[in-house]
PyMOL Python script that loads the backbone (N, CA, C, O; Angstrom):
from pymol import cmd

cmd.read_pdbstr("""\
ATOM      1  N   UNK A   1     105.541 135.856  46.443  1.00  0.00           N
ATOM      2  CA  UNK A   1     106.976 135.994  46.332  1.00  0.00           C
ATOM      3  C   UNK A   1     107.492 134.823  45.512  1.00  0.00           C
ATOM      4  O   UNK A   1     106.988 133.703  45.604  1.00  0.00           O
ATOM      5  N   UNK A   2     108.499 135.108  44.717  1.00  0.00           N
ATOM      6  CA  UNK A   2     109.129 134.098  43.884  1.00  0.00           C
ATOM      7  C   UNK A   2     110.594 133.978  44.278  1.00  0.00           C
ATOM      8  O   UNK A   2     111.216 134.948  44.710  1.00  0.00           O
ATOM      9  N   UNK A   3     111.121 132.803  44.127  1.00  0.00           N
ATOM     10  CA  UNK A   3     112.537 132.575  44.370  1.00  0.00           C
ATOM     11  C   UNK A   3     113.126 131.926  43.128  1.00  0.00           C
ATOM     12  O   UNK A   3     112.581 130.955  42.604  1.00  0.00           O
ATOM     13  N   UNK A   4     114.237 132.468  42.665  1.00  0.00           N
ATOM     14  CA  UNK A   4     114.953 131.851  41.556  1.00  0.00           C
ATOM     15  C   UNK A   4     116.410 131.693  41.956  1.00  0.00           C
ATOM     16  O   UNK A   4     116.943 132.470  42.749  1.00  0.00           O
ATOM     17  N   UNK A   5     117.032 130.692  41.403  1.00  0.00           N
ATOM     18  CA  UNK A   5     118.444 130.473  41.671  1.00  0.00           C
ATOM     19  C   UNK A   5     119.218 130.802  40.406  1.00  0.00           C
ATOM     20  O   UNK A   5     118.877 130.347  39.314  1.00  0.00           O
ATOM     21  N   UNK A   6     120.259 131.596  40.571  1.00  0.00           N
ATOM     22  CA  UNK A   6     121.071 132.014  39.441  1.00  0.00           C
ATOM     23  C   UNK A   6     122.529 131.663  39.675  1.00  0.00           C
ATOM     24  O   UNK A   6     123.038 131.785  40.790  1.00  0.00           O
ATOM     25  N   UNK A   7     123.183 131.236  38.636  1.00  0.00           N
ATOM     26  CA  UNK A   7     124.632 131.062  38.675  1.00  0.00           C
ATOM     27  C   UNK A   7     125.251 132.456  38.588  1.00  0.00           C
ATOM     28  O   UNK A   7     124.574 133.414  38.214  1.00  0.00           O
ATOM     29  N   UNK A   8     126.519 132.572  38.928  1.00  0.00           N
ATOM     30  CA  UNK A   8     127.191 133.865  38.900  1.00  0.00           C
ATOM     31  C   UNK A   8     127.097 134.572  37.559  1.00  0.00           C
ATOM     32  O   UNK A   8     126.864 135.779  37.499  1.00  0.00           O
ATOM     33  N   UNK A   9     127.280 133.819  36.489  1.00  0.00           N
ATOM     34  CA  UNK A   9     127.217 134.411  35.141  1.00  0.00           C
ATOM     35  C   UNK A   9     125.803 134.894  34.829  1.00  0.00           C
ATOM     36  O   UNK A   9     125.627 135.917  34.167  1.00  0.00           O
ATOM     37  N   UNK A  10     124.812 134.173  35.298  1.00  0.00           N
ATOM     38  CA  UNK A  10     123.425 134.566  35.069  1.00  0.00           C
ATOM     39  C   UNK A  10     123.082 135.841  35.830  1.00  0.00           C
ATOM     40  O   UNK A  10     122.355 136.696  35.325  1.00  0.00           O
ATOM     41  N   UNK A  11     123.604 135.963  37.037  1.00  0.00           N
ATOM     42  CA  UNK A  11     123.381 137.170  37.827  1.00  0.00           C
ATOM     43  C   UNK A  11     124.024 138.376  37.143  1.00  0.00           C
ATOM     44  O   UNK A  11     123.432 139.454  37.089  1.00  0.00           O
ATOM     45  N   UNK A  12     125.224 138.192  36.627  1.00  0.00           N
ATOM     46  CA  UNK A  12     125.893 139.286  35.910  1.00  0.00           C
ATOM     47  C   UNK A  12     125.103 139.679  34.666  1.00  0.00           C
ATOM     48  O   UNK A  12     124.982 140.863  34.354  1.00  0.00           O
ATOM     49  N   UNK A  13     124.568 138.693  33.960  1.00  0.00           N
ATOM     50  CA  UNK A  13     123.768 138.965  32.770  1.00  0.00           C
ATOM     51  C   UNK A  13     122.504 139.742  33.133  1.00  0.00           C
ATOM     52  O   UNK A  13     122.131 140.687  32.438  1.00  0.00           O
ATOM     53  N   UNK A  14     121.851 139.347  34.216  1.00  0.00           N
ATOM     54  CA  UNK A  14     120.649 140.040  34.667  1.00  0.00           C
ATOM     55  C   UNK A  14     120.949 141.485  35.039  1.00  0.00           C
ATOM     56  O   UNK A  14     120.203 142.390  34.664  1.00  0.00           O
ATOM     57  N   UNK A  15     122.033 141.708  35.772  1.00  0.00           N
ATOM     58  CA  UNK A  15     122.430 143.078  36.131  1.00  0.00           C
ATOM     59  C   UNK A  15     122.694 143.913  34.877  1.00  0.00           C
ATOM     60  O   UNK A  15     122.233 145.050  34.773  1.00  0.00           O
ATOM     61  N   UNK A  16     123.430 143.346  33.933  1.00  0.00           N
ATOM     62  CA  UNK A  16     123.745 144.067  32.693  1.00  0.00           C
ATOM     63  C   UNK A  16     122.478 144.380  31.902  1.00  0.00           C
ATOM     64  O   UNK A  16     122.330 145.472  31.353  1.00  0.00           O
ATOM     65  N   UNK A  17     121.579 143.420  31.850  1.00  0.00           N
ATOM     66  CA  UNK A  17     120.326 143.634  31.110  1.00  0.00           C
ATOM     67  C   UNK A  17     119.494 144.742  31.745  1.00  0.00           C
ATOM     68  O   UNK A  17     118.931 145.580  31.039  1.00  0.00           O
ATOM     69  N   UNK A  18     119.414 144.749  33.070  1.00  0.00           N
ATOM     70  CA  UNK A  18     118.641 145.794  33.751  1.00  0.00           C
ATOM     71  C   UNK A  18     119.276 147.165  33.556  1.00  0.00           C
ATOM     72  O   UNK A  18     118.566 148.154  33.374  1.00  0.00           O
ATOM     73  N   UNK A  19     120.586 147.234  33.590  1.00  0.00           N
ATOM     74  CA  UNK A  19     121.258 148.526  33.360  1.00  0.00           C
ATOM     75  C   UNK A  19     121.030 149.018  31.932  1.00  0.00           C
ATOM     76  O   UNK A  19     120.810 150.210  31.717  1.00  0.00           O
ATOM     77  N   UNK A  20     121.079 148.108  30.953  1.00  0.00           N
ATOM     78  CA  UNK A  20     120.796 148.485  29.567  1.00  0.00           C
ATOM     79  C   UNK A  20     119.350 148.944  29.424  1.00  0.00           C
ATOM     80  O   UNK A  20     119.062 149.902  28.708  1.00  0.00           O
ATOM     81  N   UNK A  21     118.450 148.257  30.105  1.00  0.00           N
ATOM     82  CA  UNK A  21     117.028 148.600  30.113  1.00  0.00           C
ATOM     83  C   UNK A  21     116.844 150.017  30.647  1.00  0.00           C
ATOM     84  O   UNK A  21     116.072 150.800  30.094  1.00  0.00           O
ATOM     85  N   UNK A  22     117.557 150.343  31.726  1.00  0.00           N
ATOM     86  CA  UNK A  22     117.474 151.687  32.306  1.00  0.00           C
ATOM     87  C   UNK A  22     117.921 152.763  31.328  1.00  0.00           C
ATOM     88  O   UNK A  22     117.319 153.834  31.258  1.00  0.00           O
ATOM     89  N   UNK A  23     118.969 152.481  30.580  1.00  0.00           N
ATOM     90  CA  UNK A  23     119.514 153.468  29.651  1.00  0.00           C
ATOM     91  C   UNK A  23     118.568 153.763  28.492  1.00  0.00           C
ATOM     92  O   UNK A  23     118.684 154.800  27.839  1.00  0.00           O
ATOM     93  N   UNK A  24     117.627 152.847  28.236  1.00  0.00           N
ATOM     94  CA  UNK A  24     116.705 153.010  27.122  1.00  0.00           C
ATOM     95  C   UNK A  24     115.549 153.962  27.433  1.00  0.00           C
ATOM     96  O   UNK A  24     114.844 154.396  26.521  1.00  0.00           O
ATOM     97  N   UNK A  25     115.349 154.289  28.709  1.00  0.00           N
ATOM     98  CA  UNK A  25     114.218 155.112  29.096  1.00  0.00           C
ATOM     99  C   UNK A  25     114.579 156.589  29.155  1.00  0.00           C
ATOM    100  O   UNK A  25     115.723 156.966  29.410  1.00  0.00           O
ATOM    101  N   UNK A  26     113.577 157.399  28.916  1.00  0.00           N
ATOM    102  CA  UNK A  26     113.728 158.841  29.036  1.00  0.00           C
ATOM    103  C   UNK A  26     113.031 159.341  30.285  1.00  0.00           C
ATOM    104  O   UNK A  26     112.729 158.572  31.198  1.00  0.00           O
ATOM    105  N   UNK A  27     112.783 160.625  30.311  1.00  0.00           N
ATOM    106  CA  UNK A  27     112.164 161.243  31.480  1.00  0.00           C
ATOM    107  C   UNK A  27     110.682 160.900  31.615  1.00  0.00           C
ATOM    108  O   UNK A  27     110.121 161.042  32.702  1.00  0.00           O
ATOM    109  N   UNK A  28     110.047 160.463  30.559  1.00  0.00           N
ATOM    110  CA  UNK A  28     108.615 160.154  30.603  1.00  0.00           C
ATOM    111  C   UNK A  28     108.313 158.807  31.261  1.00  0.00           C
ATOM    112  O   UNK A  28     107.154 158.500  31.538  1.00  0.00           O
ATOM    113  N   UNK A  29     109.329 158.019  31.507  1.00  0.00           N
ATOM    114  CA  UNK A  29     109.134 156.691  32.085  1.00  0.00           C
ATOM    115  C   UNK A  29     109.692 156.605  33.492  1.00  0.00           C
ATOM    116  O   UNK A  29     110.309 155.600  33.844  1.00  0.00           O
ATOM    117  N   UNK A  30     109.494 157.621  34.297  1.00  0.00           N
ATOM    118  CA  UNK A  30     110.073 157.675  35.643  1.00  0.00           C
ATOM    119  C   UNK A  30     109.656 156.489  36.497  1.00  0.00           C
ATOM    120  O   UNK A  30     110.447 155.994  37.299  1.00  0.00           O
ATOM    121  N   UNK A  31     108.417 156.028  36.332  1.00  0.00           N
ATOM    122  CA  UNK A  31     107.958 154.888  37.124  1.00  0.00           C
ATOM    123  C   UNK A  31     108.702 153.610  36.763  1.00  0.00           C
ATOM    124  O   UNK A  31     109.012 152.805  37.641  1.00  0.00           O
ATOM    125  N   UNK A  32     108.991 153.415  35.481  1.00  0.00           N
ATOM    126  CA  UNK A  32     109.742 152.231  35.057  1.00  0.00           C
ATOM    127  C   UNK A  32     111.197 152.311  35.499  1.00  0.00           C
ATOM    128  O   UNK A  32     111.790 151.305  35.892  1.00  0.00           O
ATOM    129  N   UNK A  33     111.768 153.503  35.435  1.00  0.00           N
ATOM    130  CA  UNK A  33     113.143 153.697  35.887  1.00  0.00           C
ATOM    131  C   UNK A  33     113.251 153.363  37.371  1.00  0.00           C
ATOM    132  O   UNK A  33     114.177 152.666  37.787  1.00  0.00           O
ATOM    133  N   UNK A  34     112.317 153.855  38.161  1.00  0.00           N
ATOM    134  CA  UNK A  34     112.341 153.585  39.599  1.00  0.00           C
ATOM    135  C   UNK A  34     112.159 152.100  39.890  1.00  0.00           C
ATOM    136  O   UNK A  34     112.829 151.559  40.769  1.00  0.00           O
ATOM    137  N   UNK A  35     111.269 151.438  39.169  1.00  0.00           N
ATOM    138  CA  UNK A  35     111.035 150.004  39.370  1.00  0.00           C
ATOM    139  C   UNK A  35     112.285 149.195  39.030  1.00  0.00           C
ATOM    140  O   UNK A  35     112.625 148.254  39.747  1.00  0.00           O
ATOM    141  N   UNK A  36     112.968 149.550  37.948  1.00  0.00           N
ATOM    142  CA  UNK A  36     114.194 148.842  37.567  1.00  0.00           C
ATOM    143  C   UNK A  36     115.297 149.069  38.589  1.00  0.00           C
ATOM    144  O   UNK A  36     116.026 148.137  38.928  1.00  0.00           O
ATOM    145  N   UNK A  37     115.430 150.304  39.087  1.00  0.00           N
ATOM    146  CA  UNK A  37     116.443 150.590  40.104  1.00  0.00           C
ATOM    147  C   UNK A  37     116.167 149.825  41.391  1.00  0.00           C
ATOM    148  O   UNK A  37     117.091 149.324  42.031  1.00  0.00           O
ATOM    149  N   UNK A  38     114.902 149.737  41.769  1.00  0.00           N
ATOM    150  CA  UNK A  38     114.520 148.985  42.967  1.00  0.00           C
ATOM    151  C   UNK A  38     114.856 147.510  42.800  1.00  0.00           C
ATOM    152  O   UNK A  38     115.340 146.870  43.733  1.00  0.00           O
ATOM    153  N   UNK A  39     114.599 146.973  41.615  1.00  0.00           N
ATOM    154  CA  UNK A  39     114.913 145.574  41.350  1.00  0.00           C
ATOM    155  C   UNK A  39     116.415 145.317  41.414  1.00  0.00           C
ATOM    156  O   UNK A  39     116.851 144.309  41.971  1.00  0.00           O
ATOM    157  N   UNK A  40     117.196 146.213  40.854  1.00  0.00           N
ATOM    158  CA  UNK A  40     118.665 146.066  40.904  1.00  0.00           C
ATOM    159  C   UNK A  40     119.138 146.033  42.355  1.00  0.00           C
ATOM    160  O   UNK A  40     120.017 145.246  42.707  1.00  0.00           O
ATOM    161  N   UNK A  41     118.558 146.882  43.189  1.00  0.00           N
ATOM    162  CA  UNK A  41     118.955 146.914  44.600  1.00  0.00           C
ATOM    163  C   UNK A  41     118.621 145.612  45.331  1.00  0.00           C
ATOM    164  O   UNK A  41     119.277 145.274  46.316  1.00  0.00           O
ATOM    165  N   UNK A  42     117.617 144.884  44.865  1.00  0.00           N
ATOM    166  CA  UNK A  42     117.243 143.624  45.493  1.00  0.00           C
ATOM    167  C   UNK A  42     118.190 142.482  45.134  1.00  0.00           C
ATOM    168  O   UNK A  42     118.246 141.473  45.837  1.00  0.00           O
ATOM    169  N   UNK A  43     118.930 142.641  44.043  1.00  0.00           N
ATOM    170  CA  UNK A  43     119.831 141.573  43.612  1.00  0.00           C
ATOM    171  C   UNK A  43     121.022 141.474  44.554  1.00  0.00           C
ATOM    172  O   UNK A  43     121.557 142.489  45.000  1.00  0.00           O
ATOM    173  N   UNK A  44     121.434 140.251  44.852  1.00  0.00           N
ATOM    174  CA  UNK A  44     122.610 140.104  45.702  1.00  0.00           C
ATOM    175  C   UNK A  44     123.864 140.521  44.947  1.00  0.00           C
ATOM    176  O   UNK A  44     123.917 140.468  43.719  1.00  0.00           O
ATOM    177  N   UNK A  45     124.854 140.928  45.697  1.00  0.00           N
ATOM    178  CA  UNK A  45     126.142 141.250  45.086  1.00  0.00           C
ATOM    179  C   UNK A  45     126.776 139.965  44.609  1.00  0.00           C
ATOM    180  O   UNK A  45     126.676 138.941  45.284  1.00  0.00           O
ATOM    181  N   UNK A  46     127.437 139.996  43.443  1.00  0.00           N
ATOM    182  CA  UNK A  46     128.098 138.786  42.968  1.00  0.00           C
ATOM    183  C   UNK A  46     129.233 138.381  43.901  1.00  0.00           C
ATOM    184  O   UNK A  46     129.939 139.228  44.448  1.00  0.00           O
ATOM    185  N   UNK A  47     129.392 137.095  44.069  1.00  0.00           N
ATOM    186  CA  UNK A  47     130.450 136.553  44.921  1.00  0.00           C
ATOM    187  C   UNK A  47     131.417 135.800  44.045  1.00  0.00           C
ATOM    188  O   UNK A  47     131.023 134.911  43.290  1.00  0.00           O
ATOM    189  N   UNK A  48     132.690 136.156  44.143  1.00  0.00           N
ATOM    190  CA  UNK A  48     133.719 135.442  43.380  1.00  0.00           C
ATOM    191  C   UNK A  48     134.140 134.217  44.179  1.00  0.00           C
ATOM    192  O   UNK A  48     134.698 134.324  45.271  1.00  0.00           O
ATOM    193  N   UNK A  49     133.861 133.061  43.611  1.00  0.00           N
ATOM    194  CA  UNK A  49     134.263 131.815  44.249  1.00  0.00           C
ATOM    195  C   UNK A  49     135.355 131.194  43.392  1.00  0.00           C
ATOM    196  O   UNK A  49     135.138 130.864  42.226  1.00  0.00           O
ATOM    197  N   UNK A  50     136.504 131.045  43.973  1.00  0.00           N
ATOM    198  CA  UNK A  50     137.634 130.465  43.244  1.00  0.00           C
ATOM    199  C   UNK A  50     137.954 129.102  43.830  1.00  0.00           C
ATOM    200  O   UNK A  50     138.180 128.962  45.032  1.00  0.00           O
ATOM    201  N   UNK A  51     137.970 128.121  42.981  1.00  0.00           N
ATOM    202  CA  UNK A  51     138.273 126.755  43.403  1.00  0.00           C
ATOM    203  C   UNK A  51     139.756 126.507  43.194  1.00  0.00           C
ATOM    204  O   UNK A  51     140.320 126.857  42.157  1.00  0.00           O
ATOM    205  N   UNK A  52     140.367 125.910  44.174  1.00  0.00           N
ATOM    206  CA  UNK A  52     141.763 125.580  43.943  1.00  0.00           C
ATOM    207  C   UNK A  52     142.566 125.727  45.101  1.00  0.00           C
ATOM    208  O   UNK A  52     143.771 125.481  45.052  1.00  0.00           O
TER     209      UNK A  52
END
""", "prot")
cmd.dss("prot")
cmd.show_as("cartoon", "prot")
cmd.util.cbc("prot")
cmd.orient("prot")
């Protein structure tokens, strides 16, 4: 198991990249589509932290 720490902007970038990655696949890559969807589900929801 690996642990990485991401800032909010980095998490948003990762989510966007995975969604773009998903859109690039067709029906022949069902295993990759499922793996990407599973990974997205593992990501924490972004938390808006406002200072002030």
